[in-house]
C-alpha positions, 0 to 999 in steps of 0.5 A: 707821226702824230700832230699835237694841239692844246685846247684851252679856255680863252675869253669868257663873257657872262652877265650877272645881276649882282651888286658891282660894289660887293663883287669888286670887294670880293675880287681881291686879286684884281686891281682896277686899271681904268673906269670910264664912260663909254662915249656914243660917237654916232649918237643918236643913231647908235647907243652903246648898251652900257654906260660905263666899263671898268677894266681890272687886271690880276697882276699875278696871272695877267688875266684881265676883267672888263666889266660893263655896267649901267645898262642903257636899256631896261631888259639888259642885265646889270653887268656884262663881264668879259674874262680875258686871260694872258695868251701864254698862260691861258685861263686857269680853271680855279681863277674862272671858278672864283670869278664866276662864284663872285658873280653868281647867279651868272649866265655864260653868253660867249665862250672862246677856246684857244687851239694851239697847234705844235710847230710840227703840225702842217 
């Protein structure tokens, strides 16, 4: 008896220096759900790295895109984005490639994999 598992790409985080306004125009499949300032509840002891975050969603695939921008420190990239796929559908390669192409040049800084075991696995 073989135990089966499925390995899929899950959350992907990348940084970029592109102009956010241009990138948002190219993300035609995504709509903005919310754009808000990040509050520093413990300031001045800790300042969040970015001043704002925009949450976008693709209504067809349910993939969410969280774009942090307005860096508060000089050496930070202009944008830090997290692609969070729907748990059931997972992240489609074509969708990830489209997003990364819009934000080129980019740097992947965090890659998560989802490992789903079959119900028979012990």
